[in-house]
C-alpha positions as CSV (number, residue, x, y, z in Angstrom):
1,M,83.8,116.0,60.0
2,H,87.5,115.4,60.6
3,T,88.8,111.8,60.6
4,V,91.5,111.4,63.3
5,E,94.7,110.3,61.7
6,P,98.2,109.6,63.0
7,G,99.9,112.8,64.1
8,D,96.7,114.6,65.0
9,P,96.6,116.0,68.6
10,E,94.1,113.2,69.6
11,T,96.7,110.5,68.9
12,H,99.4,111.6,71.3
13,S,100.1,113.6,74.4
14,K,100.9,117.3,74.3
15,D,103.7,118.2,71.9
16,L,105.9,120.3,74.2
17,V,108.3,121.2,71.4
18,A,105.5,122.6,69.3
19,E,104.2,124.5,72.3
20,N,107.6,126.0,73.1
21,L,108.0,127.1,69.5
22,E,104.6,128.7,69.5
23,Q,105.4,130.6,72.6
24,L,108.8,131.7,71.1
25,R,107.0,132.8,68.0
26,K,104.7,135.0,69.9
27,I,107.6,136.8,71.6
28,F,110.0,136.9,68.7
29,P,108.0,136.5,65.4
30,S,110.9,138.0,63.4
31,A,113.2,135.1,64.5
32,F,111.1,132.7,62.3
33,T,111.7,132.0,58.7
34,E,109.4,129.6,56.8
35,G,108.3,128.1,60.1
36,K,111.9,127.5,61.3
37,V,113.9,129.3,64.0
38,D,116.6,131.6,62.6
39,F,119.1,131.4,65.4
40,D,121.2,134.2,64.0
41,V,118.2,136.6,64.2
42,L,117.4,135.2,67.7
43,R,120.9,135.9,68.9
44,E,120.6,139.5,67.7
45,L,117.3,139.9,69.4
46,L,118.7,138.5,72.7
47,G,121.9,140.5,72.6
48,D,124.2,139.9,75.5
49,A,121.9,137.3,77.1
50,I,123.4,134.7,74.8
51,E,126.2,132.5,76.2
52,D,128.5,131.6,73.3
53,G,131.4,130.1,75.2
54,D,132.2,126.4,75.2
55,E,132.5,126.2,79.0
56,K,129.3,126.9,80.8
57,F,128.3,126.7,84.5
58,G,126.0,123.9,85.3
59,L,125.7,120.1,85.8
60,S,126.7,118.0,82.8
61,W,126.7,114.3,82.4
62,F,126.8,111.7,79.6
63,G,123.2,111.2,78.5
64,K,121.8,114.6,79.4
65,R,120.9,115.5,75.8
66,N,119.0,112.2,75.4
67,A,117.2,112.8,78.8
68,R,115.9,116.0,77.4
69,R,114.8,114.3,74.1
70,V,113.0,111.6,76.1
71,A,111.0,114.3,78.0
72,L,110.0,116.1,74.8
73,K,108.9,113.0,72.8
74,P,105.0,112.8,72.9
75,S,103.4,109.7,74.2
76,T,101.0,107.6,72.2
77,A,99.8,105.6,75.2
78,T,96.6,105.9,77.1
79,L,95.2,105.4,80.6
80,L,92.6,102.6,81.0
81,P,89.9,103.2,83.6
82,R,89.7,100.3,86.1
83,Q,86.4,100.8,87.8
84,E,86.6,97.3,89.5
85,E,89.9,98.3,91.1
86,S,88.6,101.6,92.3
87,V,86.7,102.8,95.4
88,D,83.7,105.1,94.9
89,W,84.4,105.5,91.2
90,D,81.3,107.7,90.5
91,T,82.0,110.3,93.2
92,S,85.7,110.3,94.0
93,R,88.0,112.9,92.6
94,N,91.2,111.2,93.8
95,I,93.3,109.4,91.2
96,M,95.7,106.4,91.4
97,I,97.6,105.4,88.2
98,E,99.5,102.3,87.6
99,G,102.3,102.9,85.2
100,D,105.7,104.3,84.4
101,N,105.6,107.8,85.7
102,L,107.5,109.2,82.6
103,E,104.7,108.2,80.2
104,V,102.0,109.1,82.7
105,L,103.4,112.6,83.2
106,K,103.3,113.1,79.5
107,L,99.7,112.0,79.3
108,L,98.7,114.4,82.1
109,Q,100.1,117.4,80.3
110,K,96.9,118.4,78.6
111,S,94.6,117.8,81.5
112,Y,96.6,119.1,84.4
113,A,99.0,121.8,83.0
114,N,99.4,124.6,85.5
115,S,96.8,122.9,87.8
116,V,98.8,121.0,90.5
117,K,99.3,122.9,93.8
118,L,101.9,120.6,95.4
119,I,104.2,117.9,94.1
120,Y,105.9,115.6,96.6
121,I,108.2,112.8,95.4
122,D,110.4,110.3,97.2
123,P,112.4,108.9,94.2
124,P,114.7,105.9,94.4
125,Y,117.8,106.9,96.3
126,N,121.0,106.3,94.3
127,T,122.6,103.6,96.3
128,G,124.3,102.0,93.3
129,N,121.7,99.2,93.2
130,D,119.5,98.4,90.2
131,F,116.2,100.1,89.6
132,I,113.4,99.4,87.2
133,Y,113.3,102.8,85.4
134,S,115.0,102.5,82.0
135,D,113.7,105.0,79.4
136,S,113.8,104.5,75.7
137,F,113.6,107.4,73.3
138,Q,112.4,105.0,70.5
139,D,109.4,103.4,72.0
140,S,108.7,104.3,75.7
141,I,105.4,102.5,76.0
142,Q,106.7,99.1,74.6
143,N,109.8,99.5,76.9
144,Y,107.5,99.9,79.9
145,L,105.3,96.9,78.9
146,E,108.5,94.8,78.6
147,L,109.9,95.9,81.9
148,T,106.6,95.1,83.8
149,G,106.1,91.7,82.1
150,Q,103.2,92.8,79.9
151,W,105.1,92.2,76.7
152,S,107.4,89.5,75.6
153,G,110.5,90.2,77.5
154,D,112.2,89.4,80.8
155,G,110.3,91.9,82.9
156,G,111.4,92.7,86.5
157,R,114.3,95.0,87.2
158,V,116.9,96.2,84.8
159,S,120.6,96.6,85.6
160,S,121.0,100.2,84.6
161,N,122.4,101.7,87.7
162,S,124.9,99.4,89.2
163,E,128.2,100.5,90.6
164,T,130.0,98.4,88.0
165,S,128.3,100.1,85.1
166,G,130.5,103.1,85.5
167,R,127.5,105.3,85.1
168,R,126.0,105.3,88.5
169,H,125.3,109.0,88.8
170,S,124.5,109.5,85.0
171,S,121.9,106.7,85.0
172,W,120.2,108.2,88.0
173,L,120.2,111.6,86.5
174,D,118.9,110.2,83.2
175,M,116.0,108.8,85.1
176,L,115.1,111.9,87.2
177,H,115.7,114.8,84.9
178,P,112.9,114.3,82.3
179,R,110.4,113.5,85.0
180,L,111.2,116.8,86.9
181,F,111.1,118.7,83.6
182,L,107.5,117.4,82.9
183,A,106.4,117.8,86.5
184,R,107.2,121.5,86.4
185,N,104.7,122.0,83.6
186,L,101.9,120.6,85.8
187,L,102.5,123.0,88.7
188,S,100.3,126.0,89.1
189,D,102.0,129.4,89.1
190,D,101.9,129.4,92.9
191,G,102.7,125.7,93.2
192,V,105.7,124.1,95.0
193,I,107.6,120.8,94.8
194,F,109.2,118.9,97.7
195,V,111.8,116.2,96.8
196,S,113.2,113.8,99.4
197,I,116.8,112.7,98.9
198,D,119.8,111.5,100.9
199,D,123.4,112.7,100.9
200,N,124.4,110.6,97.9
201,E,122.7,112.8,95.3
202,V,121.5,115.9,97.1
203,H,124.2,118.0,95.4
204,N,123.3,116.8,91.9
205,L,119.6,117.0,92.6
206,R,120.0,120.6,93.7
207,A,121.8,121.3,90.4
208,I,119.1,119.9,88.1
209,L,116.4,121.5,90.2
210,D,118.2,124.8,89.8
211,E,118.4,124.2,86.0
212,I,114.7,123.2,85.6
213,F,113.1,125.6,88.2
214,G,115.7,128.3,88.3
215,P,117.9,129.0,91.3
216,E,115.8,132.0,92.2
217,N,112.9,129.7,93.0
218,F,114.9,127.6,95.5
219,I,113.2,128.0,98.9
220,C,114.9,125.7,101.3
221,N,116.8,122.5,102.0
222,L,114.8,121.0,104.8
223,V,116.6,118.5,107.0
224,W,114.4,115.8,108.3
225,Q,115.4,113.7,111.3
226,K,114.4,110.3,110.0
227,A,116.0,108.4,112.9
228,Y,116.5,109.3,116.6
229,T,118.9,106.6,117.6
230,A,122.4,106.3,116.3
231,N,123.5,103.2,114.3
232,M,126.4,101.9,116.3
233,T,127.6,99.8,113.4
234,A,128.1,102.8,111.1
235,R,131.7,103.0,109.9
236,F,132.2,106.7,110.6
237,I,129.1,108.6,111.4
238,S,125.5,107.4,111.9
239,D,123.2,108.7,109.2
240,T,120.0,110.0,110.9
241,H,118.7,112.6,108.4
242,D,117.4,113.0,104.9
243,H,117.1,116.1,102.9
244,I,113.9,117.5,101.4
245,L,114.5,120.1,98.7
246,L,111.8,122.7,98.3
247,Y,111.3,124.7,95.1
248,A,108.6,127.0,93.9
249,K,107.5,127.3,90.3
250,D,107.5,131.1,90.9
251,A,108.8,132.2,94.3
252,N,107.2,135.6,93.9
253,K,103.7,133.9,93.7
254,A,104.2,131.0,96.1
255,E,102.3,131.0,99.4
256,L,103.3,128.5,102.1
257,G,101.3,127.5,105.1
258,K,102.3,127.2,108.7
259,I,102.6,124.2,111.0
260,G,100.5,123.6,114.1
261,R,101.9,124.0,117.5
262,T,103.0,120.8,119.2
263,I,101.6,119.5,122.5
264,D,104.8,120.7,124.2
265,Q,104.5,124.1,122.7
266,K,100.9,124.4,123.7
267,A,101.8,123.3,127.2
268,K,103.8,126.6,127.7
269,F,100.4,128.4,127.8
270,K,99.0,128.5,131.3
271,N,96.1,130.3,133.1
272,P,97.3,130.9,136.6
273,D,94.9,133.9,137.2
274,G,91.8,132.1,135.7
275,D,91.5,134.6,132.8
276,P,88.3,133.8,131.0
277,R,90.1,134.1,127.7
278,G,91.9,130.9,128.4
279,P,95.6,129.9,128.6
280,W,98.3,132.5,128.0
281,K,102.0,133.0,128.2
282,A,103.9,136.1,129.2
283,E,106.0,137.8,126.5
284,N,108.6,140.5,127.0
285,L,107.1,144.0,126.8
286,S,110.4,145.6,125.8
287,A,112.0,145.4,122.3
288,G,115.5,146.2,121.0
289,K,114.5,148.4,118.0
290,F,114.5,152.1,118.8
291,Y,111.0,153.6,119.4
292,A,110.9,157.1,120.8
293,A,107.4,156.8,122.1
294,G,108.4,153.6,123.9
295,Q,110.4,155.5,126.5
296,F,108.0,156.1,129.5
297,E,107.7,155.0,133.0
298,I,105.3,152.2,134.1
299,T,103.9,152.0,137.7
300,G,103.3,148.4,139.0
301,P,100.5,147.3,141.4
302,T,102.8,147.8,144.4
303,G,103.8,151.3,143.3
304,E,107.2,150.2,142.0
305,K,108.4,152.1,138.9
306,F,109.7,150.4,135.8
307,L,111.6,151.8,132.8
308,P,112.7,149.7,129.8
309,P,116.0,147.8,130.3
310,P,119.1,149.8,129.2
311,G,119.3,150.0,125.4
312,R,115.7,148.7,125.0
313,Y,112.2,150.3,124.6
314,W,108.7,149.4,125.4
315,R,107.0,147.9,122.4
316,C,104.1,150.3,122.7
317,D,103.4,153.9,123.5
318,A,101.8,155.1,126.7
319,K,98.3,155.2,125.2
320,R,98.4,151.6,123.9
321,Y,99.9,150.5,127.2
322,A,96.9,152.0,129.0
323,E,94.5,150.1,126.7
324,W,96.4,146.8,127.3
325,L,96.4,147.4,131.1
326,A,92.6,148.1,131.1
327,D,92.0,144.9,129.1
328,G,93.9,142.8,131.6
329,R,96.7,142.0,129.1
330,I,99.5,143.2,131.3
331,T,100.8,140.9,134.0
332,F,103.3,141.6,136.8
333,G,103.6,138.0,137.8
334,V,101.6,136.1,140.4
335,S,102.9,138.2,143.3
336,G,102.4,141.5,141.4
337,T,106.0,142.5,141.9
338,G,107.6,141.3,138.7
339,R,108.5,143.4,135.6
340,P,105.5,144.2,133.3
341,M,104.9,141.5,130.7
342,L,102.4,141.2,127.9
343,K,99.9,138.3,127.9
344,K,99.6,136.3,124.6
345,F,96.5,134.1,124.6
346,L,96.6,130.7,122.8
347,A,93.1,131.3,121.4
348,E,94.2,134.5,119.7
349,M,97.4,133.2,118.2
350,D,97.6,132.7,114.5
351,D,97.0,129.4,112.8
352,G,100.5,128.1,113.4
353,L,104.2,128.6,113.3
354,T,106.5,129.5,110.5
355,P,108.4,126.2,109.7
356,S,112.1,126.0,110.4
357,S,114.5,124.1,108.2
358,W,115.2,121.5,110.9
359,W,112.4,118.9,111.1
360,R,112.6,117.0,114.3
361,H,111.2,113.5,114.5
362,E,108.8,114.4,117.4
363,E,106.9,116.8,115.1
364,F,107.4,115.2,111.7
365,G,107.7,111.5,112.4
366,S,110.5,109.0,111.7
367,N,111.2,105.9,109.6
368,K,110.5,103.8,112.6
369,E,107.1,105.4,113.1
370,A,106.3,104.9,109.4
371,S,107.2,101.2,109.6
372,I,104.9,100.8,112.6
373,E,102.1,102.5,110.8
374,L,102.4,100.3,107.8
375,K,102.6,97.1,109.9
376,E,99.4,98.0,111.6
377,L,97.7,98.5,108.3
378,F,99.2,95.4,106.6
379,D,98.5,92.8,109.3
380,G,101.9,92.9,110.8
381,E,103.9,92.5,107.5
382,S,106.8,94.8,106.5
383,V,105.7,95.3,102.9
384,F,107.8,98.4,102.1
385,Q,111.4,99.0,103.1
386,T,111.6,102.7,103.5
387,P,108.2,104.3,103.9
388,K,107.6,107.9,105.0
389,P,105.5,108.7,108.0
390,T,102.0,110.1,107.6
391,K,103.0,112.9,110.0
392,L,105.7,114.1,107.6
393,L,103.4,114.1,104.5
394,K,100.6,115.9,106.4
395,A,103.0,118.6,107.3
396,I,104.2,118.9,103.7
397,C,100.6,119.1,102.4
398,S,99.7,121.7,105.0
399,I,102.7,123.8,104.2
400,G,102.7,123.4,100.4
401,A,98.9,123.5,99.8
402,P,97.5,125.4,102.8
403,N,94.2,126.2,101.0
404,G,93.8,122.8,99.4
405,G,94.3,121.8,95.8
406,I,95.8,118.8,93.8
407,V,98.7,117.0,95.4
408,L,100.7,114.9,93.0
409,D,103.1,112.1,94.0
410,F,104.5,110.2,91.0
411,F,106.8,107.9,93.0
412,A,103.9,106.8,95.2
413,G,105.5,103.8,96.8
414,S,103.7,102.9,100.0
415,G,101.0,105.5,99.4
416,T,101.7,107.7,102.4
417,T,100.8,110.8,100.4
418,A,97.2,109.5,99.8
419,Q,96.7,108.7,103.5
420,A,98.0,112.2,104.5
421,V,95.5,113.8,102.1
422,L,92.6,111.7,103.4
423,E,93.5,112.5,107.0
424,L,93.8,116.2,106.2
425,N,90.4,116.1,104.5
426,G,89.0,114.3,107.6
427,D,89.8,117.2,109.8
428,S,87.0,119.5,110.9
429,E,88.1,122.2,108.4
430,D,88.2,120.4,105.1
431,L,90.2,122.5,102.5
432,G,89.6,120.2,99.6
433,H,92.9,118.5,99.0
434,R,92.8,115.7,96.4
435,F,95.6,113.4,95.3
436,I,97.0,112.0,92.1
437,L,99.4,109.1,92.7
438,V,101.5,107.2,90.2
439,Q,103.3,103.9,90.9
440,I,105.0,101.6,88.5
441,P,103.7,98.0,88.9
442,Q,107.1,96.7,89.7
443,E,107.2,92.9,90.2
444,I,107.5,91.7,93.7
445,I,110.3,89.0,93.7
446,A,109.3,86.4,96.2
447,D,112.8,85.1,96.9
448,S,114.2,88.6,97.5
449,P,114.8,89.4,101.2
450,E,113.5,93.0,100.8
451,H,110.3,91.7,99.1
452,K,109.6,88.8,101.5
453,G,106.9,90.6,103.6
454,A,105.2,92.1,100.5
455,A,105.2,88.7,98.7
456,L,103.6,87.0,101.8
457,F,101.0,89.7,102.1
458,C,100.0,89.5,98.4
459,A,99.7,85.7,98.5
460,R,97.5,85.8,101.6
461,N,95.2,88.5,100.3
462,N,95.0,87.2,96.7
463,L,96.6,90.4,95.3
464,R,98.7,90.6,92.1
465,S,102.3,90.5,93.1
466,N,103.5,94.0,92.2
467,L,104.1,97.2,94.2
468,A,101.2,99.2,92.7
469,E,98.8,96.6,94.1
470,L,100.2,97.3,97.6
471,T,99.8,101.1,97.0
472,K,96.2,100.7,96.2
473,E,95.6,98.4,99.2
474,R,97.2,101.0,101.4
475,I,94.7,103.6,100.2
476,R,91.8,101.2,100.7
477,R,92.8,100.3,104.2
478,A,93.7,103.9,105.2
479,S,90.2,105.0,104.0
480,N,88.7,103.0,106.8
481,L,90.8,104.5,109.6
482,E,88.9,106.5,112.2
483,S,91.1,109.6,111.4
484,V,89.7,109.6,107.9
485,Q,86.0,109.1,108.5
486,G,85.3,112.8,108.3
487,S,86.7,113.1,104.8
488,P,84.0,113.7,102.2
489,D,86.0,111.7,99.6
490,R,87.6,108.5,100.8
491,G,87.8,106.8,97.5
492,F,89.9,106.9,94.3
493,R,89.7,106.2,90.6
494,N,92.2,103.7,89.3
495,F,93.8,103.8,85.9
496,A,96.4,101.7,84.2
497,L,98.9,102.8,81.6
498,A,98.6,100.9,78.3
499,E,98.9,101.1,74.6
500,S,96.3,103.3,72.8
501,S,92.9,101.7,72.4
502,V,92.8,102.9,68.8
503,S,95.1,101.0,66.4
504,R,96.9,103.3,63.9
505,W,98.5,102.6,60.6
506,N,102.0,101.3,61.2
507,T,104.4,102.3,58.4
508,S,107.0,99.8,59.5
509,R,104.8,96.8,58.7
510,E,105.3,95.3,55.3
511,D,102.0,93.4,55.0
512,A,99.9,96.5,53.9
513,E,97.0,94.5,52.7
514,Q,96.6,92.5,55.9
515,Q,97.0,95.7,58.0
516,A,94.2,97.3,56.0
517,L,91.9,94.4,56.9
518,D,93.0,94.5,60.5
519,L,92.2,98.2,60.8
520,I,88.6,98.0,59.4
521,D,87.6,98.1,63.0
522,N,90.5,100.0,64.5
523,I,89.6,99.6,68.2
524,R,92.1,97.3,69.8
525,P,90.6,93.9,70.8
526,G,89.4,93.7,74.3
527,R,88.9,97.4,74.8
528,T,85.6,98.8,75.8
529,E,83.7,101.9,74.9
530,F,84.6,103.3,78.3
531,D,88.3,102.7,77.6
532,V,88.0,104.7,74.4
533,L,86.0,107.4,76.1
534,F,88.8,108.1,78.6
535,E,91.4,108.2,75.9
536,L,89.4,110.8,74.2
537,L,88.9,112.7,77.5
538,L,92.7,112.8,78.0
539,S,93.2,114.0,74.4
540,Q,90.8,116.9,75.0
541,G,92.5,118.0,78.2
542,L,89.7,117.1,80.6
543,D,90.1,116.1,84.2
544,L,90.4,112.3,84.9
545,A,87.9,112.9,87.7
546,S,85.3,114.3,85.3
547,S,81.9,112.8,85.8
548,V,80.6,110.7,82.9
549,E,76.9,110.4,82.0
550,T,75.3,107.9,79.6
551,R,72.0,108.2,77.8
552,A,70.4,106.2,75.0
553,F,69.0,107.9,71.9
554,A,67.2,105.8,69.3
555,G,68.6,102.7,71.0
556,I,72.2,103.8,70.9
557,H,74.3,104.8,74.0
558,V,76.0,108.2,74.0
559,F,78.5,109.4,76.6
560,A,78.8,113.0,77.9
561,T,81.7,114.2,80.0
562,G,83.5,117.4,80.9
563,G,80.2,119.2,81.7
564,G,79.1,118.7,78.1
565,L,82.4,119.6,76.4
566,L,82.8,116.1,75.0
567,F,80.2,113.7,73.6
568,A,81.1,110.2,72.3
569,C,79.1,107.7,70.4
570,L,81.0,104.5,70.2
571,P,78.6,101.6,69.5
572,P,79.5,98.3,67.7
573,S,79.9,98.1,63.9
574,D,76.9,99.0,61.7
575,A,74.8,100.1,64.8
576,I,74.1,103.6,63.4
577,T,71.7,103.4,60.5
578,K,69.5,105.8,58.3
579,A,66.7,105.0,60.7
580,N,68.3,106.1,64.0
581,A,70.9,108.7,62.8
582,E,68.6,111.7,63.2
583,G,67.4,110.6,66.6
584,I,71.0,110.3,67.9
585,A,71.9,113.7,66.5
586,Q,68.8,115.4,68.0
587,G,69.4,113.7,71.3
588,I,73.0,115.0,71.5
589,I,71.8,118.6,70.6
590,A,69.1,118.5,73.3
591,W,71.6,117.2,75.9
592,R,74.1,119.9,75.0
593,D,71.5,122.6,75.4
594,E,70.6,121.1,78.8
595,L,74.2,121.1,80.0
596,K,75.1,124.6,78.6
597,P,78.9,124.1,78.2
598,E,80.8,127.4,77.9
599,A,83.2,126.3,75.1
600,D,83.2,124.5,71.8
601,V,81.7,121.0,72.0
602,T,83.4,118.1,70.4
603,V,81.5,114.9,69.3
604,F,83.5,111.8,68.6
605,L,82.0,109.1,66.4
606,K,83.4,105.6,65.6
607,D,83.6,105.3,61.8
608,V,82.8,101.6,61.6
609,A,79.7,102.2,63.7
610,F,77.9,103.6,60.6
611,A,76.0,101.1,58.5
612,D,76.5,103.2,55.4
613,D,77.6,106.6,54.1
614,V,74.0,107.9,54.2
615,A,73.7,107.3,57.9
616,K,77.0,109.1,58.5
617,A,76.2,112.0,56.3
618,N,72.8,112.6,57.9
619,L,74.1,112.5,61.5
620,V,77.2,114.6,60.8
621,A,75.2,117.2,58.8
622,I,72.6,117.7,61.6
623,L,75.4,118.3,64.1
624,E,77.6,120.5,62.0
625,Q,74.8,122.6,60.5
626,H,73.1,123.3,63.8
627,E,72.9,127.0,64.8
628,S,75.4,126.2,67.5
629,P,77.6,123.8,65.5
630,F,79.5,120.9,67.0
631,V,83.1,119.9,66.2
632,V,82.6,116.4,64.8
633,K,85.5,113.9,64.6
634,S,85.6,110.3,63.7
635,L,87.9,107.5,64.8
C-alpha cells in the first residue's frame, strides 16, 4: 500500500512540464543526461530548425515569461461537489463550475485532455477598466479565495488593468495567455476554438493564438454584426461588429458543420408546377468550366433549339440530360419557352450551407436580441451588460461540434452557451452535446450602475450576490423553456473551486509539533466523504459526470465510480476494525468482479479510519494479494 504524500500525482493537477519532458525524451532520448535536457545536443539534433538570433518574430510583452510559468505550475486545489446547487445530479452529464478558470483548467487536465470538441469563450474585452483576474505564481488558490472574499482580504475587483497602470495590454495578455495555453490541451485532435473579441485586442489575440495553436491552424476571422442600428453619438464611426477568431487544434483533422437555411432562403424554393417532390428552385444548366461532352443541342417543348451560351457548356452530357428530362428535373419555365434550367429540390438539398465569414444579425442574432432574451428569463431585469444571443451560440455549436461532443466555455458569463446546448439537444435529432461551464463568483456590487439589475434580482430571489449564481440561475430557467423540453438532459452538476480536502504537511510552519497533532486526521474540517471522493476522482483522471454508487460492507460505506476503476472507503476514525476488515475487502472484490473494469483498479483508504495496524494489514493484504490485485493507496 502506498501512502499519498505531498508531491504525489494525487496531490496536484497534471504536471505539464514533466509531461512535456517525457514526450521530448521519447523523441530525443540522446538529448538527456542524468535526467536533464542537454541543450547543446538538442540543438545538434534539431539542426537548422533552431532560432539563435536575439530578434525573433512574434508578440512580446512585459510579463510573458511569468504568464507561461503560471500556466505550467500545477494546482493543489480541488472541486467540491454541490449536489444541493445542482439539477438532476444523478443523471446529468453537464457541468457548471464556480471558480477562477485558470485553476479550474489546470484541474481539468487529467480528466479532459484531448476530449473537448468545441471551446467557445467570450473573455473580458480590454476596455482599460479593471477586471477581477489577477494571477499569482506563488499561490494561485489563495489568491483566488482572497479575490472572491473567501479568505481574509478585500475581495471584489482588482485594479490590474487600468489605463493609468501603463500596462493595459500587458495585463490583459497576462490574463489570457495561460488560459488559452491550458485550453488547447483539452481540445480533441479534431477540436476547434472560437474566441469573441472586439477591435481593441483582435490583433494581439490573433498573435497569441498563432503562437499557441500555430498559424497553420487559423481557420477564419468571423465578423459578427452585433448591432444593426448605428450609434449616432459615436465620435467617428459607429461600432456595429465583433470578431470571432476560429482556430483548430489540427486543421488537417478538423471537421466543421454547416448552417441551416434561413426562412428567406427557403422562401426561394417554390412549386409552381405542383411537383410531388415539393418546393424547388431553378438553377443554371450551363457552366463556365470547359466540358467537351457538354456541347450539344437541346430541343425545348415548343421545338426551339438551345445551345450553351457563348463560352459556356452544359453541366452534363447528352445521356445525363435525357435522364434528368425523363425524371422531370428540367424546366423551361411556366410557359415552356424559357431556356432549360435544372430543378433543385429543397427536400434533396444537403443539411445546410457552408458558413461565410460575415455573420448577419438576422441569422446569428444581435446584442439587443440577447438582452431581450435575458430580460424575459430574469423577470425583466438587465442582469448582464453584454450577453451573447442564443442564436449565435447555437450556430457556433452546430458548426464547431456538428456531431455532438463536449462544449467548454470557461468565461461562462450569462450562460448563453448552456442554453444553446440545451436547445440543440432539444431538437428532434439529438447529437449528444454536453457542456462544461466555468464562471468566477465575482461579487455583485450593489451600488455599481452596471450591477444594479443583477443586485436587485439576487435580492428578490434570495441568491448569493455573485455572477456565478446568476449563471446557474440562467441554466435552471432555460431548462424549463419549451424549446428545451425535448432534451434528454436538462440538468447540470455544480462544483466549486476550493482548497484541497486533504491537509498536507506545510514546511513553512514553525510549530511542527502542533501541525503533527493537527494532521492526525488530515481531512479538512467540514469536508464530507463525497468531497474527498471527487478530489480522488479528479486525481485519477475520471470524468466529473461519472456515476457514483455506494454500498455497505460489514457496516461500512464504500464508493465506486468510473465504472469500477476507483473505489474509496472513507469512514470516520477507527471505523475499520479486525472484525470488519475482511468483509470490506471481500465486498470490494465482489463488486469489482461485477463491474468488470478494463484497467487497473485503485482503492483509496483513509489512514485514520483503521482502528489499528492489524485491521489495516488484513484489509490491504486481501486486496493486494488477490489474483487480480488492486492498487491500494491511503490518505
